[in-house]
N, C-alpha and C positions, 0 to 999 in steps of 0.2 A: 780258872774251872778246875774242879775236883778229880784229881788221877789215882782210882787205885794200887798203881804203884808206889806212892808216897807209905803207904802200909807195911809193904814190903821193905822198905828202905829203915821205916821207924825200928823195925825187930834187928834191921841189920846192923843199925848201930849200936844195940842193946845186946848182939852176941857175941858170946865169949871169944867164940871160932871167928870172929869176924878176920875177913882180908879185904885189902884194897876192893870197892866193886867197879866192875867194869859197864856198864849198860849196853846192848845192843840195838839194833832196829832199824830198819832204813829209815832215809833223810828227813826232815820234816815233821818227824812224830812226835815232837815234845820235850826229848833228852834234856838239849838245856835250859829249858824252862822248870823241868821236873827237877832237877838237880838245884838250879838255883830259889826254887822254892823251897826246897827241903834244905838245903843251909840257910836259908832266910828262918823259916818255921822251927828247926829241930838243935841250932848251934847259936853259939854269943855271937858266931860272924864266918863269914864265908870268904874262899879268896878265890876266883878264877881268870884262870890260863887258859887263852886258845892258839891251838899249835898254828892254827890257819894264818891265823892274823898277825900273828905276832912271832917274825919267824927265827927274832935270834931266841927265843926260849931256846931251841936245840942246842944250841949250843952248852948249856949249860948241862943237859945229859948226854950229851955225846963226849964231854971230859970229865963227868962227875959219876962216880958210883956207888956213894956214899949217902944214903937218902939223908941223913944231919946234916952234908953239908948243901944236898940239896933245898932243903927246905930255908935254910940259912939264906943262901940265895936267893931265891922264890920270896922270903920278907923283904929283900930289898928291895924288889922290881914290886911287890905291890904297895909296899910302905906300910904292911901291918905285920904284927908278930903274930906268927902262928904257931896257936896253944896245945898240944897235944888235947884231944876229944871235945875240945873246949871251939873250935877252929876247922870247917870243913875246904878240904884241899881240892879243889875240881880241875881238871884238866879237861880242855871237848878238844875234837876233832885229834885225839890221839892218834887217829892212824895217821896223821903227817910225820909223826916222831917217832918209830918205833923203838929207837933207844927211851925214849918216855916210859913206853906202853912193857918193856924190858923191866925198867928201876922198881915196877910194882913188887915185882918179885925181892927187890931189898929192903921196898919198906914192909911186907910180908915179916921179913928173915930178921928184920935189925928194928926196925922200926915201927912198930905195927901200935902203939899208941897214940900216932897221927891216925887222922881219919879220910882217907882218900879216894874220890870217886873219880869216873874215867866215864867217855863216853867218844864215840866215832861212828859215821857212817859209814857203810862197809868190812865192820869190823870183822863180822862174821866170814867176809872172806880170807883175811889175816888169819881164822882160827884156824884154816887150813892148811896154815905152813907154820908145824909146828915152833919154828926155830923162832919166829920173831914174835912170840907168845908164850906168857909164861905162867905155861900149863899148870894148875894146881893151886897156884898162889893166889889165885884172883877168885872174886865170887861173881857171877854172871848173872843178871837179869835181864830178861826180854821187854823191849817197851813194844806196844804195840800202838795203830789210831785209838781215839775214843771207843771204847765198847759204844753199844747200846744206851746202858743204865748212867755213864758218864757223860753220852751225848745227852739223854733227859735232864740229869741231874744240871748243866749246863743252859738248856733254853727253856724247863718248865720245871722248878724247882716242886712245886705245889705237887703235881702230877708223879713229880718222881719220890715225894714221901707216900704218897700212896702205893706207887711201883716195890717201892723198898720192902713196905709195908705187909706185903702179899705172901700169905702162907700156903703151906701142902692141901690142897684141896678145897682151897677156897674159894668160895662161890666169887664170882668178878662181876660188880653192875654193869649193864648194858652201856651206861653214860661213861666208866670208867675207860669199859673195853675199848670203847668205838674211838675213844681219847688217847686211848695209849697205839692202837693200830693208825690214829692218824700220824703220831708222833714216828712211828717204826717205818711206813710212809716216804715220810722226810727224812729220816735217817738211809734210804736207801740211795734218796738221791744226792744229801749230800755228805754223807757216808761221815769216817771218823778224824779227818784230816783236823789238826788243834784251827788252821788257818781258817779252812771251811766252816766249822763249827761257830767260831766267834764273827767271822762273816756272818754268819747266819744270824747268830746273838742281834749283833749290833741292827746290823741294817735289813732284815729278811727279804735281800732281793735273790731270789734266783738265779739272774743273768752274771751279777756278781761271784756266785758259788762256781757257776760253769767256767766264769772266765781263771779262777784261783785253780779251776780243776786242769786246764787247760794249760797253766804254766808249768803245775805242779810235775803233769807230763812230762812238759820239755826239760825239765831240771831233769827229771831222772835218766831221759832219752841221749841228754849234752854227759850224765855222767858215764854212761856207757863209753861214749867215746873218749871221753879223757883215760877210762882206765886202758893201764895201757902195761898188765901183766901178762900172763903167757893166755891168757882164752881173749878168744877173737873177739872184739869187742862187738862188728857187725856181724857177730850170731848171736852175740846176746841181746842187741836190738830186732834179730827176725824174731829170737821166743818168745820175748816181751811183746810186739806187735800180735803173736799168733794166738794170744793166751782168748781174746774173744774169739776166732774163728773156730779155736780148740774146743770152748765152752759150749756153742751152737750145735756141735756134732752132737745125732742123735744117744750116742753113750758118752760121750763127755771124754774117754780116754786121751791121752795126750797122743798125738801120730805124729812124728818124725815127719811124714811127708806132706802136711800139713802146715810145715815150715817151710818148705820146699821140695817142691816135686823131687825122687827120687834117693831123698836124705834118707842118712841111715844114724842109728843111736850114736857110733863113735863120732858123728859130725857136729854133732849138738849137746851132746850128754855136757860136756863142760860147762858150756854157757848155763844150762839149765840148774847145775849145782851154786855156778856163781850167784844165779839170781835168786834161789833158794837161799844161800848162805846171808848174802845181802841184807833178807827179809824182805825182798819185794813180789817172792810169789809161796804160796803156800804148798807143800807138795802131799796129795793124797793118796795112798799106796794100797792097790787091789789086795784082797787078802783069798786066800783056796781054802781057809777055814774059817768059820765065826767061832773061835775056842781062845782060849785062855792060855797062855798067851800072846796077844793077837800079834807082834813083832816078829813073833816063831813062821810063821804063815804069810810074811809080805813078799807079797809077785813083785820083784825089782822091775820088772821090766814094762810092769801093767802100773800107770798111776794117771792119775790128773792134777791138776796145776792151777790154784785160782790167786787171783788178786788180792793181795793183803791187806787194801781197800775196797768194800764195795763202791762207794761213792766214784772212788776212780775209773771201776769196770763201769759201772753204768755208765760214764764220760765216755769211755773208750770205744765203748760199742754203739753209743750214739741214741739210750735211749731216751726217747722226749719224757721230759716231766708228767706231761699229763699222762700218758699212760700206766704210769704207775700209779698217778694222784684219783683217776678214775675207773682206778679197777679192772682196767681193759684187759683179755689178753693178748699178749705179744710175745713172739717166735722166744725171748731171749729171760722171760719171766721165772722158767725151772732154776737156771745155772745163776741169777741174781737173788736166787731166793737160799739157794744152797749155798753161794759165796758168804752170803750174811748169814747163814746158821754154823759155817765153818768157825768165820772171824768171832762168832760169839762161843763157841764152846771151847778154841785153843787157850790153854792156859789152866782149864777147870777142872780137867782131868791128868793127872802125871802118865799115862800114855795118849799120843798124840791119834788122833781120831782114824779111818781107815773107812775103806767102801768094800762091797762084794758085791762082786756078778761071777755068775754061769750060767750055762744056757738057759737056768729057766727063771730066774731070779736077779734082778737090780734091785741093792738096798740101797740109799743115797750114802751112807756113814753109821760105820757101828764102833760102838764107845765102850773101853773095857772102864769100869770101873770096881776096882778089889778083885773080884777073880770071875766076875759079873759081864758079859756081853751083850749091850743093849743095841737092837737095831734101831735105827734112826730113817726117818721120812723128812724130807723139808717139801711143804708145795706152797706156790707160791700165793693160792685163792681159799676158796672154803670148801674144792671138792674133795670128795673121800678118798682112803686109800687106793693104791694101785694092787693092780692085784698080785702081784709076785711078793711085794710087803704081807697082804694077810697068807697067801700060801706061807713063804718063810717064817709065821707065827705059827700058823698049823703043825708044822713040821717040827719044829723045837720048842715052841712053848714058851718062849723067855719069859723072867720075871718082871721085865720092863720091857716094853714094846712102846718109840716115843714118835708120836706125827706134831711137827711144827703147822701151824698151818693159822688161815684167819680165823675158824671157827675159834669158840669160847675154849674156855678151862674144864677139862671134862674128862671121862674115863669111858670111853665108847670098848664094852670087854677086854679085851686084852690090852687095848692101843689105850696111852696115854695118849690126848690130846693137848698139847702145849700151845697157845696162841704164840707166834714168832715173836711178840713183847718179850716174852718169858724166856728165850732162849739163854740169856744169860744167867738168869737162876736155875738152870738147868740140876745145877749138884746140890742146889737147897731141896727142889722140891722132888726128888727122887725118895 
């Protein structure tokens, strides 16, 4: 599979300000594969160390702060000479060895000629504890499940070639529009977890996908129970399991009472923070004004939580595949579509998307692009815009207003309609 993040890593390799690289992201999103693929394709060789599998490794970092000595010992263990700039040093599951994480700062200070890349699950939760993390001494890169373009490239490369060539205001022929919509429906079912996509490419069996998704959800829920930090693991599980019910509510706003009757913010705030830091949930804040800079208007007590992978959300909600494929209307269509759109928008813009809601209107997302604020509506079908979206546009007259739906790519007055499959190309098409 081709991953867009490889381009980020190639840039990192040649950057003059390069620091040791740390990949963050939920478990099973493809961090290990990415590091090895990068090492194999861009270096003479790579050496791979996994702190979860090789307990003895930890003693090297417990006893040594000198990175040159560390490299010497790692060379002996791997049986390969580690050369500056030519050998990529890979540390996997680095969260299991805080000393190794800390050693990255010595690589930056005293041995930056060595190229070091590290990854781990739940690293975001470690970031919250400054002592255990070499702040400012590493580069960070978030790794997500496959986005729609990566998925399309993996399952249908000729169709991907057409998709890749789509330009601003291009007329999309109906045959391609229908095929891309079909691929987009498949993505809603399969999602972007590499194991699910690989299984689909190989077997084209929806039952196998369901099985993998069930196992992944179990893996994550087991992770919560193994987690032994100061955040109560039972509460993490309760928040995680409440996501479907939260998104099924008419306004989708996160309500503590929906996790447990009578619950208050202070009971579950830390659990939410943990899940967001671990890359499992995407939090979108409501803003009191749709003006630049958006983050200045965050209502910190009003937010929606979405799942990091749309396929897993579909599985957790128990939506039957036929509901998606046969284009029927079902209760959860709106939230699933929003989850998908958010997953494609993340990382395209410098500022994370927000949403806007007041007495009169509810705007699914607002995006900040430079100083411009763009209202966004996500529709699961071909239906026209909600009245509040139109009211908003009449009132504020934004330069761009985007509606994602199953309709073709065209401009309707002030609104640009983008087919759902073009969400990942939003920034190119503006």
